[in-house]
C-alpha positions as CSV (number, residue, x, y, z in Angstrom):
1,X,-32.4,-19.4,-2.4
2,X,-29.6,-16.8,-1.9
3,X,-30.3,-13.6,-0.1
4,X,-30.0,-10.3,-2.0
5,X,-26.8,-8.4,-1.1
6,X,-27.1,-5.7,1.5
7,X,-25.4,-2.3,1.8
8,X,-24.0,-1.6,5.3
9,X,-23.2,2.0,6.2
10,X,-21.9,3.9,9.3
11,X,-23.8,6.9,10.6
12,X,-22.7,9.3,13.2
13,X,-25.5,9.5,15.8
14,X,-24.2,12.0,18.3
15,X,-21.5,14.7,18.8
16,X,-18.5,13.6,20.8
17,X,-17.4,15.4,24.0
18,X,-13.6,14.9,23.8
19,X,-12.5,11.6,22.5
20,X,-15.1,9.8,20.3
21,X,-16.5,6.5,21.5
22,X,-18.1,3.6,19.6
23,X,-21.4,4.8,20.9
24,X,-21.1,7.9,18.7
25,X,-21.6,5.6,15.6
26,X,-24.2,3.2,14.4
27,X,-24.1,0.5,11.7
28,X,-27.1,0.7,9.4
29,X,-28.1,-1.9,6.8
30,X,-30.2,-1.3,3.7
31,X,-30.7,-2.7,0.2
32,X,-27.9,-2.2,-2.2
33,X,-28.9,0.8,-4.4
34,X,-29.6,0.3,-8.1
35,X,-27.8,2.8,-10.5
36,X,-30.2,5.0,-12.3
37,X,-29.4,7.0,-15.5
38,X,-26.1,8.8,-15.1
39,X,-24.8,6.8,-12.1
40,X,-22.8,3.7,-11.4
41,X,-22.7,1.3,-8.5
42,X,-19.4,0.7,-6.7
43,X,-18.5,-2.1,-4.3
44,X,-16.0,-0.6,-2.0
45,X,-12.7,-2.5,-1.5
46,X,-10.5,-0.1,0.6
47,X,-11.5,2.7,2.9
48,X,-9.4,5.5,4.5
49,X,-9.7,6.7,8.1
50,X,-8.0,10.0,8.6
51,X,-7.4,12.6,11.4
52,X,-9.4,15.3,9.7
53,X,-12.5,13.2,10.2
54,X,-12.4,13.9,14.0
55,X,-13.1,17.6,13.2
56,X,-15.9,16.7,10.9
57,X,-17.6,14.9,13.8
58,X,-18.0,18.3,15.6
59,X,-20.4,19.7,13.0
60,X,-19.5,19.1,9.4
61,X,-21.0,15.6,9.3
62,X,-24.8,15.4,9.5
63,X,-26.1,13.2,12.3
64,X,-28.0,10.1,11.2
65,X,-26.6,10.2,7.6
66,X,-23.8,8.3,5.8
67,X,-20.3,9.6,6.5
68,X,-17.7,10.5,3.9
69,X,-14.1,9.6,3.2
70,X,-11.7,8.5,0.5
71,X,-12.5,5.1,-0.8
72,X,-11.4,2.7,-3.6
73,X,-13.9,0.4,-5.1
74,X,-14.9,-1.6,-8.2
75,X,-17.7,-0.6,-10.5
76,X,-20.2,-3.5,-10.5
77,X,-23.0,-1.9,-12.6
78,X,-23.1,1.3,-14.6
79,X,-25.6,3.5,-16.4
80,X,-23.1,6.1,-17.5
81,X,-20.4,6.0,-20.1
82,X,-17.9,7.6,-17.7
83,X,-17.5,4.4,-15.7
84,X,-17.4,0.9,-17.0
85,X,-18.1,-2.3,-15.1
86,X,-14.8,-3.5,-13.6
87,X,-13.2,0.0,-13.4
88,X,-11.3,0.6,-10.1
89,X,-12.2,4.1,-8.9
90,X,-11.3,6.5,-6.2
91,X,-14.1,8.4,-4.7
92,X,-15.3,10.0,-1.4
93,X,-18.4,7.9,-0.5
94,X,-16.7,6.0,2.4
95,X,-17.9,4.4,5.5
96,X,-20.2,2.0,3.5
97,X,-19.9,-1.2,1.6
98,X,-21.5,0.1,-1.6
99,X,-22.0,3.5,-3.1
100,X,-23.6,5.3,-6.1
101,X,-21.3,7.7,-7.9
102,X,-22.2,10.2,-10.6
103,X,-19.9,11.6,-13.3
104,X,-17.2,13.8,-11.8
105,X,-17.4,12.1,-8.4
106,X,-14.8,9.5,-9.0
107,X,-11.4,9.0,-10.7
108,X,-10.7,5.8,-12.6
109,X,-7.4,4.6,-11.2
110,X,-4.5,3.6,-13.4
111,X,-3.1,0.1,-12.9
112,X,0.7,0.4,-12.4
113,X,2.9,-2.6,-12.3
114,X,4.6,-2.9,-8.9
115,X,2.3,-0.5,-7.1
116,X,-0.4,-1.8,-4.8
117,X,-3.9,-0.4,-5.2
118,X,-3.9,0.7,-1.6
119,X,-1.1,3.2,-2.4
120,X,-3.7,5.5,-4.0
121,X,-5.1,5.9,-0.4
122,X,-1.6,6.3,1.0
123,X,1.5,7.7,-0.5
124,X,0.0,8.3,-3.9
125,X,-3.3,9.6,-2.4
126,X,-4.3,12.4,-0.2
127,X,-1.8,11.3,2.4
128,X,1.2,11.6,0.1
129,X,-0.2,14.7,-1.6
130,X,-0.4,16.5,1.8
131,X,3.3,15.7,2.4
132,X,4.3,16.8,-1.1
133,X,2.3,20.0,-1.1
134,X,3.7,20.8,2.4
135,X,7.2,20.5,1.2
136,X,7.1,21.8,-2.4
137,X,4.3,24.4,-2.4
138,X,4.0,25.7,1.2
139,X,7.5,25.3,2.8
140,X,9.3,25.4,-0.6
141,X,12.0,23.1,0.7
142,X,15.5,23.6,-0.9
143,X,18.1,20.9,-1.3
144,X,20.5,21.0,1.6
145,X,18.0,22.2,4.2
146,X,16.9,20.3,7.3
147,X,13.4,19.2,8.1
148,X,11.5,18.4,11.3
149,X,8.1,16.6,11.0
150,X,5.8,15.7,13.9
151,X,3.6,12.6,14.1
152,X,6.3,11.2,11.8
153,X,5.2,7.6,12.0
154,X,1.7,8.4,10.8
155,X,0.5,8.5,7.2
156,X,1.4,12.1,6.3
157,X,4.5,12.2,8.6
158,X,6.1,9.0,7.2
159,X,5.5,10.3,3.6
160,X,6.9,13.7,4.5
161,X,10.2,12.3,5.8
162,X,10.8,10.1,2.8
163,X,9.8,12.7,0.3
164,X,12.0,15.3,2.0
165,X,14.9,13.0,1.5
166,X,14.1,12.5,-2.2
167,X,13.9,16.3,-2.6
168,X,17.4,16.7,-1.2
169,X,17.0,17.5,2.5
170,X,20.3,17.3,4.3
171,X,18.8,16.1,7.6
172,X,15.3,14.8,8.5
173,X,14.1,14.6,12.1
174,X,10.8,13.2,13.4
175,X,8.8,12.9,16.6
176,X,6.7,9.8,17.4
177,X,4.7,8.3,20.2
178,X,6.7,5.1,21.1
179,X,10.2,3.7,21.1
180,X,9.1,1.2,18.4
181,X,8.0,4.0,16.1
182,X,11.2,5.9,16.7
183,X,13.2,2.8,15.7
184,X,11.0,2.4,12.6
185,X,11.7,5.9,11.5
186,X,15.5,5.7,11.8
187,X,16.0,2.0,10.9
188,X,13.4,1.6,8.1
189,X,12.4,5.0,6.7
190,X,15.8,6.7,6.7
191,X,15.2,9.5,9.3
192,X,18.5,10.9,10.6
193,X,17.1,11.2,14.1
194,X,13.8,10.7,15.9
195,X,12.5,10.9,19.5
196,X,9.6,9.8,21.6
197,X,7.7,12.9,22.7
198,X,6.8,11.2,26.0
199,X,10.5,11.0,27.0
200,X,10.8,14.4,28.6
201,X,10.4,18.1,27.8
202,X,9.6,18.4,24.1
203,X,11.9,21.3,23.4
204,X,14.8,19.5,25.0
205,X,14.2,16.3,23.1
206,X,14.0,18.3,19.8
207,X,17.2,20.2,20.6
208,X,19.1,16.9,21.1
209,X,17.7,15.5,17.9
210,X,18.4,18.7,15.9
211,X,21.2,20.5,17.8
212,X,21.9,22.9,14.9
213,X,18.2,23.7,14.4
214,X,16.3,23.2,11.2
215,X,14.8,25.1,8.3
216,X,11.4,23.5,7.7
217,X,8.8,22.2,10.1
218,X,5.8,20.1,8.8
219,X,3.2,20.2,11.6
220,X,0.7,17.4,12.1
221,X,0.2,17.9,15.8
222,X,0.0,21.6,16.9
223,X,0.2,22.6,20.5
224,X,3.4,22.0,22.3
225,X,5.0,20.5,19.2
226,X,4.4,23.8,17.4
227,X,5.9,25.8,20.3
228,X,9.0,23.6,20.4
229,X,9.4,23.8,16.6
230,X,9.2,27.6,16.6
231,X,12.0,27.5,19.2
232,X,14.2,25.2,17.1
233,X,13.7,26.8,13.7
234,X,16.5,28.8,12.1
235,X,16.2,32.3,10.9
236,X,13.9,32.5,7.8
237,X,12.5,29.1,8.6
238,X,9.1,27.9,7.3
239,X,6.2,26.0,8.9
240,X,3.7,24.1,6.8
241,X,0.8,23.4,9.1
242,X,-1.1,20.4,8.0
243,X,-2.9,19.1,11.1
244,X,-3.3,19.4,14.9
245,X,-4.1,15.9,16.1
246,X,-3.1,16.9,19.7
247,X,-6.1,19.3,19.7
248,X,-8.9,17.4,18.0
249,X,-10.2,15.8,21.2
250,X,-9.5,18.7,23.4
251,X,-12.3,20.4,25.3
252,X,-10.2,23.5,26.1
253,X,-7.9,25.6,23.8
254,X,-4.3,24.5,24.0
255,X,-1.9,26.5,26.2
256,X,0.9,26.4,23.6
257,X,2.4,27.9,21.5
258,X,3.5,30.7,23.9
259,X,6.3,32.0,21.7
260,X,4.5,33.2,18.6
261,X,6.5,36.5,18.6
262,X,9.6,34.4,17.7
263,X,8.0,34.2,14.2
264,X,8.8,37.9,14.0
265,X,12.2,37.9,15.6
266,X,13.4,35.0,13.4
267,X,11.5,36.0,10.2
268,X,9.7,32.7,10.2
269,X,6.8,32.1,7.9
270,X,3.8,29.9,9.1
271,X,1.2,28.9,6.5
272,X,-1.7,26.5,6.9
273,X,-3.1,24.6,4.0
274,X,-5.9,22.2,3.0
275,X,-4.8,19.5,0.5
276,X,-8.2,19.7,-1.3
277,X,-7.0,23.1,-2.7
278,X,-4.1,21.4,-4.4
279,X,-5.7,18.6,-6.3
280,X,-4.0,19.9,-9.5
281,X,-0.7,18.7,-8.2
282,X,-1.9,15.0,-8.2
283,X,-0.4,14.2,-11.6
284,X,3.0,15.8,-10.6
285,X,3.0,13.7,-7.4
286,X,2.5,10.5,-9.3
287,X,5.1,11.3,-11.9
288,X,7.6,12.0,-9.2
289,X,6.8,9.2,-6.8
290,X,5.9,6.1,-8.9
291,X,9.4,5.5,-10.1
292,X,10.8,5.7,-6.5
293,X,8.0,3.5,-5.3
294,X,8.5,0.8,-7.9
295,X,12.3,0.7,-7.4
296,X,12.1,0.6,-3.6
297,X,13.5,4.1,-2.8
298,X,10.4,4.7,-0.7
299,X,7.8,2.6,1.0
300,X,4.1,3.1,1.8
301,X,3.6,1.9,5.4
302,X,0.0,1.1,6.2
303,X,-1.9,-0.4,9.1
304,X,-4.7,-2.4,7.6
305,X,-7.9,-3.5,9.4
306,X,-9.7,-6.4,7.7
307,X,-13.5,-6.2,7.6
308,X,-16.0,-3.4,7.4
309,X,-17.1,-4.1,10.9
310,X,-13.7,-2.9,12.2
311,X,-13.9,0.6,10.7
312,X,-14.9,2.4,13.9
313,X,-12.2,0.7,15.9
314,X,-9.7,1.5,13.1
315,X,-10.7,5.2,13.2
316,X,-10.5,5.4,17.0
317,X,-7.2,3.5,17.0
318,X,-5.7,6.0,14.5
319,X,-6.7,8.9,16.7
320,X,-5.0,7.1,19.6
321,X,-1.8,6.6,17.6
322,X,-2.1,2.8,17.2
323,X,-1.3,2.9,13.5
324,X,2.0,2.8,11.8
325,X,1.8,4.8,8.5
326,X,-1.6,5.2,6.8
327,X,-4.7,3.6,8.5
328,X,-6.9,1.8,6.0
329,X,-9.8,-0.7,6.1
330,X,-9.9,-3.6,3.7
331,X,-13.4,-4.9,2.7
332,X,-12.6,-7.3,0.0
333,X,-9.9,-8.6,-2.4
334,X,-8.0,-5.6,-3.8
């Protein structure tokens, strides 16, 4: 006699003080839910772990409740005409093996020849959309301009550098956290220059990589990276502030940037944004990127953790910079 399938979820059970630890989470097992009228049951296949989730742990996520995150799954039972059994859907009920979705809570994904399903969590998902919005809507990159991107070997950073090149950037420079990542940026992703931010004063490393300055900075780090970028930006430069991973685990406010008045002196524009406010751009992103993805002009680097039991470690590893490209967790065949 076979056992009934079980649903495994991850709860946050306490607020972290600084860097999260495995003890901040708990795995909970319950019966797989049955879809009632107007809902569908999804078996999750791929889950996303992202830097923004660290901020959610400080108060946005309810303790002792299922967490959220972008997920791709297959509909296994449906009581709504919006989703059919077998549909592959993108939704936000992550950190669990099974989820109930209601109309409007998920997008049925297209199946595109030559495009892996995981790309809809990576360069065709919120990761790539963040990069595209930063460059086209916030910084308004123009052909012939130069770009600097921090955390360039991460999900958003690796997408930003490649998309900037496709948009006509004359020079793309990135920072990363190891010599191996620096080599990957320049040898595999087409960055013109990159540096390991551990290798000396950040402003000096950036000046060597971009001796003539740059026009656009896409910031995924904050703190001293933002300060160095302000110093290196040309007159009328633009900053698209996407994330601040250097600050998420901090227990004290960062000392930098200390040169904010340079924004005035050089007429620099700094604008922060949330990608969730730009979902209408998704179709444009796919129309632009899918041809480049299928013909090999760009790649979608991902660090994949196999098995749901590895999701906490995948999340903590991403915060520690152990990932190359997008960090995802694979639960089943996708």
